[in-house]
C-alpha positions in Angstrom: -12.4 2.1 -10.8 -9.1 2.4 -8.9 -8.1 1.0 -5.5 -6.8 3.8 -3.3 -7.1 2.6 0.3 -4.9 -0.4 1.1 -3.3 -2.2 4.0 0.0 -4.1 4.0 0.3 -7.7 4.9 2.2 -8.6 8.1 6.0 -8.6 7.7 5.9 -6.4 4.6 9.3 -4.8 3.8 9.9 -1.8 1.7 12.4 -1.6 -1.2 15.2 -1.0 1.2 14.4 -4.1 3.3 12.9 -2.3 6.3 9.7 -3.4 7.8 6.6 -1.3 6.9 4.3 -0.4 9.8 0.8 -1.9 9.4 -1.6 1.0 8.8 -4.1 2.3 6.2 -2.2 3.6 3.2 -3.2 5.4 0.0 -2.0 3.6 -3.1 -0.4 6.4 -5.2 0.9 4.4 -8.2 2.8 1.3 -9.4 5.9 2.4 -11.2 7.6 0.8 -14.2 10.0 -1.1 -12.1 7.1 -2.9 -10.4 7.1 -1.2 -6.9 3.9 0.1 -5.5 4.1 3.6 -3.9 2.0 3.8 -0.8 1.6 6.8 1.5 0.1 7.5 4.9 0.4 11.3 4.4 2.5 13.8 2.4 5.6 12.9 4.6 5.4 9.1 5.0 5.6 7.0 1.9 7.1 3.6 1.0 7.8 1.5 -2.1 6.6 -2.0 -1.5 5.9 -5.2 -3.5 2.3 -4.9 -4.9 1.7 -8.5 -3.8 2.0 -7.4 -0.2 -1.0 -5.1 -0.4 -4.5 -5.8 0.7 -7.7 -3.8 0.0 -9.0 -2.0 3.1 -12.2 -3.5 4.4 -13.9 -0.1 4.1 -13.1 0.0 0.4 -14.6 -3.4 -0.1 -17.8 -2.6 1.7 -18.2 0.6 -0.3 -18.1 -1.3 -3.5 -20.9 -3.7 -2.5 
């Protein structure tokens, strides 16, 4: 089973050092350099530290 729907922790920054807006994201992949690629839609994506991700509450409830 894979985790697709994630949120970011407060004060999360992307790989360029900019703050990432708190929202529901889709986890696309974790690349070889260790960055997690998350996207809101086809146009808005960010590379973030995987440690800054949280599983969406909806995903957790669906598993139970």
